[in-house]
C-alpha positions in Angstrom: -15.0 98.8 46.7 -16.6 98.7 43.3 -15.2 101.6 41.2 -17.1 102.9 38.3 -14.6 105.1 36.4 -15.7 106.9 33.2 -12.0 107.3 32.3 -12.2 108.1 28.6 -12.7 111.9 28.4 -11.0 114.7 26.4 -10.7 118.3 27.8 -10.2 121.6 26.0 -9.4 124.8 27.9 -9.3 128.3 26.4 -8.1 131.5 28.1 -10.1 134.7 27.7 -7.6 136.4 25.3 -7.5 133.2 23.2 -11.2 133.1 22.6 -13.0 135.0 19.8 -15.3 137.0 22.2 -13.1 137.3 25.3 -14.9 134.5 27.2 -13.1 131.9 29.3 -13.9 128.3 28.1 -13.6 125.0 29.8 -15.0 122.0 28.0 -15.0 118.2 28.1 -16.3 115.1 26.5 -17.8 113.1 29.4 -17.0 109.6 28.1 -17.3 106.2 29.7 -16.4 102.5 29.2 -19.9 101.7 28.2 -21.6 103.1 25.1 -24.8 104.3 26.7 -25.3 106.0 30.1 -28.4 108.3 30.2 -27.6 111.8 31.4 -29.6 114.7 32.8 -29.3 118.4 32.9 -30.6 120.0 36.1 -30.3 122.9 38.5 -29.4 122.1 42.1 -31.0 124.5 44.5 -29.3 125.3 47.9 -32.1 123.5 49.8 -31.4 120.4 47.8 -27.7 120.4 48.3 -26.7 117.8 51.0 -25.2 119.0 54.3 -23.8 115.6 55.1 -22.5 113.9 51.9 -21.9 110.2 51.6 -20.3 108.7 48.5 -21.8 105.6 47.1 -18.6 104.1 45.7 -16.1 104.8 48.5 -18.4 105.4 51.4 -16.5 108.5 52.4 -18.6 111.0 54.4 -18.0 114.7 54.2 -19.7 117.5 56.2 -20.5 120.4 53.9 -21.0 124.1 54.7 -24.5 125.4 55.3 -24.4 128.1 52.6 -24.3 126.4 49.2 -24.8 128.3 45.9 -27.3 127.3 43.2 -25.6 125.5 40.3 -26.2 123.6 37.1 -25.3 120.0 37.1 -25.2 117.0 34.8 -25.9 113.9 36.9 -26.4 110.3 35.6 -30.0 109.3 35.2 -29.3 105.9 36.9 -27.9 106.6 40.3 -26.7 103.1 41.3 -23.1 104.3 41.5 -23.8 107.8 42.7 -24.6 111.2 41.2 -21.6 111.8 38.9 -22.5 115.5 38.2 -19.8 116.0 35.5 -19.9 119.7 35.2 -21.8 122.9 36.1 -21.8 126.7 36.6 -22.7 128.2 39.9 -24.7 131.4 40.7 -21.4 133.3 41.0 -20.5 132.4 37.4 -17.8 129.9 38.4 -17.5 126.8 36.2 -16.2 123.4 37.0 -15.7 120.2 35.0 -14.7 117.0 36.8 -13.1 114.8 35.8 -10.6 113.9 33.1 -9.2 110.5 34.3 -5.4 110.7 34.0 -2.4 108.5 34.5 0.3 108.0 37.1 3.3 105.8 37.7 4.6 103.4 40.3 7.2 105.8 41.7 4.6 108.0 43.4 2.5 105.1 44.4 5.3 102.9 45.8 4.3 103.5 49.4 5.0 107.3 49.1 1.4 108.3 48.6 -0.8 105.4 47.6 -4.4 105.8 46.6 -7.0 105.9 49.4 -9.7 103.3 49.0 -12.3 105.4 51.0 -11.3 108.7 49.5 -13.1 111.1 47.2 -13.4 110.6 43.4 -15.1 111.7 40.2 -18.5 110.6 41.6 -18.2 113.3 44.3 -16.1 116.3 43.3 -18.6 118.7 41.7 -21.0 118.2 44.6 -18.3 118.9 47.1 -16.7 121.9 45.5 -18.8 123.9 43.0 -21.5 125.2 45.4 -19.0 126.7 47.7 -16.6 128.8 45.5 -16.6 132.3 44.2 -13.7 132.0 41.8 -11.7 129.5 39.9 -8.7 130.0 42.2 -11.0 129.3 45.2 -12.1 126.1 43.5 -8.5 124.9 43.2 -7.8 125.7 46.9 -11.0 124.0 48.1 -10.4 120.8 46.1 -6.8 120.7 47.1 -7.7 120.8 50.8 -10.3 118.1 50.3 -7.7 115.9 48.6 -5.2 116.4 51.4 -7.8 115.7 54.1 -9.7 112.7 52.5 -7.4 111.4 49.8 -8.5 110.0 46.5 -8.7 106.5 45.0 -8.0 107.5 41.4 -6.0 110.0 39.3 -8.0 112.9 37.9 -7.7 116.3 36.1 -10.2 119.0 37.0 -11.0 122.3 35.3 -12.2 125.5 36.9 -13.1 128.9 35.3 -14.5 132.3 36.1 -14.6 135.3 33.8 -11.0 136.1 34.3 -9.1 132.8 34.9 -9.0 129.2 33.8 -7.2 126.7 36.1 -6.3 123.0 35.7 -5.7 120.8 38.7 -4.2 117.3 38.5 -4.2 114.9 41.4 -1.0 113.1 42.3 -1.1 109.9 44.3 -3.5 109.7 47.1 -3.2 113.1 48.7 -1.1 115.4 46.5 -2.0 117.7 43.7 -0.7 120.5 41.4 -2.6 123.2 39.5 -1.7 125.7 36.8 -3.4 128.9 35.7 -3.8 128.7 31.9 -2.4 131.8 30.4 -5.0 134.2 29.0 -3.7 133.8 25.5 -3.4 130.0 25.5 -5.3 126.8 25.0 -4.9 123.3 26.3 -6.0 119.9 24.8 -5.9 117.3 27.6 -6.5 113.6 27.1 -6.4 110.7 29.6 -2.9 111.1 30.9 -1.1 113.5 33.2 -0.8 116.7 31.2 1.0 119.3 33.2 4.6 119.5 32.1 6.9 122.4 33.1 6.0 123.5 36.6 7.3 126.6 38.5 6.8 126.2 42.3 7.5 129.9 42.8 4.9 131.3 40.4 1.6 133.0 41.3 0.1 131.1 38.4 0.7 127.7 40.1 -0.6 126.0 43.2 0.2 122.7 44.8 0.1 120.7 48.0 2.6 122.3 50.3 5.1 119.4 50.4 5.0 118.4 46.7 8.5 119.8 45.9 10.0 118.2 49.0 8.3 114.9 48.1 10.0 115.0 44.7 13.4 116.0 45.9 13.6 113.8 49.0 12.5 110.6 47.1 14.5 111.0 43.9 11.4 111.2 41.8 12.7 113.6 39.1 14.1 111.9 36.0 15.2 115.2 34.4 18.6 116.9 34.9 17.0 120.3 35.6 13.6 121.8 36.3 10.4 120.1 37.2 8.3 118.5 34.5 5.3 116.9 36.4 4.3 114.7 33.5 7.8 113.2 33.6 7.8 112.9 37.4 4.3 111.7 38.1 2.8 110.7 34.8 3.2 107.9 32.2 4.9 107.5 28.9 3.5 104.1 27.9 2.8 102.4 24.6 -0.9 102.9 25.4 -0.3 106.7 25.6 1.1 106.6 22.1 -2.1 105.2 20.6 -4.9 106.2 23.1 -3.9 109.6 24.5 -1.2 111.5 22.5 -3.0 111.3 19.1 -6.0 113.2 20.5 -3.7 116.0 21.8 -1.9 116.0 18.4 -5.1 116.4 16.4 -6.4 119.2 18.5 -3.1 121.1 18.4 -2.9 120.4 14.6 -6.3 122.0 14.2 -5.6 125.1 16.4 -1.9 125.5 15.5 -1.4 123.8 12.1 2.0 125.5 11.4 3.6 123.4 14.3 4.7 120.0 13.0 4.5 117.1 15.4 4.0 113.4 15.6 0.7 111.8 16.9 2.6 109.4 19.1 4.9 112.0 20.6 5.1 111.6 24.4 6.1 115.3 24.9 3.4 117.2 23.1 3.2 120.6 25.0 0.6 121.3 27.6 0.3 125.1 27.1 -0.3 126.0 23.4 -1.1 129.1 21.4 -3.5 129.1 18.4 -3.0 130.8 15.1 -6.4 132.5 15.5 -9.0 133.3 18.2 -11.0 130.2 19.2 -14.8 129.9 18.9 -17.3 127.6 20.5 -17.7 126.0 17.1 -13.9 125.3 17.0 -14.1 123.6 20.4 -17.1 121.5 19.4 -15.4 120.4 16.2 -12.3 119.1 18.0 -14.4 117.4 20.7 -16.3 115.7 17.9 -13.3 114.8 15.7 -12.1 111.5 14.5 -8.9 112.4 12.7 -10.6 113.8 9.7 -8.4 114.2 6.6 -5.8 111.8 7.9 -5.3 108.1 7.3 -6.4 107.5 10.9 -10.0 108.4 10.4 -12.3 105.4 11.2 -14.7 106.7 8.5 -11.9 107.5 6.1 -10.1 105.7 3.3 -6.8 104.7 5.0 -5.8 101.1 5.6 -7.8 99.1 8.1 -4.8 99.0 10.4 -4.4 102.8 10.3 -8.1 103.4 10.8 -8.0 101.3 14.0 -4.7 102.5 15.3 -5.7 105.6 17.3 -8.5 106.3 19.7 -10.6 109.1 18.2 -11.9 112.1 20.3 -15.5 111.8 19.1 -16.5 108.2 20.0 -19.5 106.0 20.6 -18.8 106.3 24.3 -19.4 110.1 24.4 -22.1 110.5 27.1 -22.3 114.2 26.9 -20.2 117.1 25.8 -20.3 120.3 27.8 -18.7 123.7 27.0 -18.8 126.1 30.0 -18.4 129.6 28.8 -18.1 132.6 31.1 -18.6 135.7 29.0 -17.1 139.2 29.6 -18.9 141.3 27.1 -22.4 141.0 28.7 -24.0 141.7 32.1 -23.0 139.3 34.8 -26.6 138.0 35.0 -26.2 136.3 31.6 -22.4 135.7 31.6 -22.6 131.9 32.3 -23.5 129.7 29.3 -23.7 126.0 29.8 -23.4 124.6 26.2 -24.6 121.0 26.1 -25.2 118.0 23.8 -25.7 114.3 24.4 -24.4 111.1 22.8 -21.7 110.5 20.3 -20.6 113.9 19.0 -20.6 113.1 15.3 -24.3 113.8 14.9 -25.3 116.4 17.5 -25.0 120.1 18.2 -24.2 121.9 21.5 -27.1 124.1 22.8 -26.2 127.4 24.7 -28.3 127.2 27.9 -28.2 130.2 30.3 -27.0 129.0 33.7 -28.7 131.7 35.7 -32.0 129.8 36.0 -34.1 127.9 38.5 -34.8 124.9 36.3 -33.9 123.3 33.0 -36.0 122.2 30.0 -37.7 118.8 30.5 -36.5 117.4 27.2 -32.9 117.7 28.4 -33.7 116.9 32.1 -35.9 113.8 32.2 -33.9 111.0 30.6 -34.3 107.6 32.2 -32.9 104.2 31.4 -35.8 103.4 29.2 -35.4 104.2 25.5 -37.6 107.2 24.7 -37.3 109.3 21.5 -39.2 112.2 23.1 -36.0 112.8 25.2 -33.0 114.5 23.9 -30.5 112.0 25.2 -32.1 109.0 23.4 -32.9 111.0 20.3 -29.2 112.1 20.0 -27.8 108.6 20.6 -30.2 107.1 18.0 -29.2 109.7 15.4 -25.5 108.9 16.1 -26.1 105.2 15.8 -27.8 105.5 12.4 -25.2 108.0 11.2 -22.4 105.5 12.1 -23.9 102.9 9.7 -22.9 104.9 6.6 -21.1 108.1 7.5 -20.4 109.2 4.0 -24.1 108.8 3.1 -25.3 111.0 6.0 -22.5 113.5 6.6 -23.9 116.2 4.2 -27.2 116.1 6.1 -25.2 116.3 9.3 -23.2 119.3 8.1 -26.3 121.2 7.0 -28.1 120.4 10.2 -25.2 121.6 12.3 -24.8 124.9 10.4 -28.5 125.7 10.5 -29.0 124.6 14.1 -26.1 126.6 15.5 -27.3 129.7 13.5 -30.7 129.3 15.0 -29.3 128.9 18.5 -27.2 132.0 18.2 -30.1 134.0 16.9 -32.2 133.1 20.0 -29.2 133.9 22.2 -28.5 137.3 20.5 -32.2 138.3 20.8 -32.3 137.2 24.5 -29.1 139.2 25.2 -30.4 142.3 23.4 -33.8 142.4 25.2 -32.4 141.8 28.7 -32.7 145.4 29.9 -36.5 145.4 29.5 -37.1 142.4 31.7 -38.5 142.5 35.3 -38.3 138.8 36.0 -34.8 137.9 34.7 -34.7 134.2 35.7 -38.1 133.5 34.2 -37.0 135.4 31.0 -33.9 133.2 30.7 -35.9 130.0 31.5 -38.2 130.9 28.6 -35.1 131.4 26.3 -33.8 128.1 27.4 -37.1 126.4 26.5 -36.9 128.0 23.1 -33.4 126.7 22.6 -34.3 123.2 23.8 -37.4 123.1 21.5 -35.3 124.3 18.6 -32.7 121.7 19.2 -35.2 118.9 19.7 -37.1 119.7 16.5 -34.0 120.0 14.4 -32.5 116.8 15.8 -35.8 115.0 15.1 -35.9 116.4 11.5 -32.3 115.2 11.0 -33.2 111.7 12.1 -36.2 111.7 9.8 -34.2 112.8 6.8 -31.6 110.2 7.6 -34.3 107.5 7.7 -35.7 108.6 4.3 -32.2 108.7 2.7 -31.1 105.5 4.3 -34.2 103.5 3.3 -33.5 104.2 -0.4 -30.0 102.8 0.1 -30.8 99.6 2.0 -29.0 96.4 1.0 -32.3 94.6 1.1 -33.7 95.8 -2.2 -34.3 94.5 -5.7 -35.1 96.6 -8.7 -37.1 95.1 -11.7 -38.9 98.2 -13.0 -41.9 97.5 -10.7 
């Protein structure tokens, strides 16, 4: 079986009492091993949802219910290895992001519960779960039953949200799993390792495969003297974690909770955290775009070359998209779901707040192909990021101005759309028009940024010679 694992993501989760406006937030950089992988933003209608699903990678076949919901989705443009929908919000205002590739260890895989070659994986999960759930908790239960029935060939973390709850599920071995409800006043920064630490099997805020505790106890899997820390039991604590995973969690926690002192290589950075302020969409985007700013580890900074290359940044050339799924509580349910989205490396893009309760998506965000095309948002964003990377210090002020002005413009369109909702007779068309305005605003501003960068960069090319002519 040829596996195609994206495997390099970063997730941020925010409970409703931890966010600035009472929304739940689940978000993720959808990264990959390759720098470019064109993405699309679409709406999957019930009639287009398969009833008999077959995975491309594993070949697993799953019969699906005959009553799917409509949902937003972010499939790959090139479908050689399957759909890979990444994330979406369904018509019941339930969000799902799948997956954060995580780690495991040989103790669980040593014949106790090995991976299943023809099981389900990241390619499949959104398609198999999101159209059939009415709450985040239902999402956990449905995915858990699929894992137990079909197994999986890889370790993954998956986020679910509705307007009340945020849940995080991690797969364990081939068929086992555990999930935690994120406290309403808490946030999580999750990199590519098993993240759940302390786990209470008797809590209403946890769920797991029925025999998980027995599996641990009967097979002497717990290295701790007391309690159950699933990261210790099923996860890793490798040298790679100290440079690839832990520093990303450290930087996010440092940003949200700066008063807590910690080390970027620490293997036991906490899973559940509390910020020193309420968290905004802009905060989430900043962390998902970050590269250890104001530390010696910033690849664009002034530390030693060894320090600048030591840790894997969060914002990276292999960001394929960033999505922030926001389920709002202070608005009518018809406009509660906001699918924030940007493409490409996150250092030179902005997330756009698309309403999820629509029948279609703007063409400039939907129609990317494998052919380079600056009239498409994916290729425009990746081109801007590439140019920006050639001289970050030269272009960063342009980027900062662009981001401030663009986000202000998006929020103005969103505020006006929210305000005029009561006067609309065709709600979904109204929201589709608003999404087109947002897409056009984003595309025009990204194009303007690229143009300004070309003008500024041309005057600073190395291939120049001045002799007063």
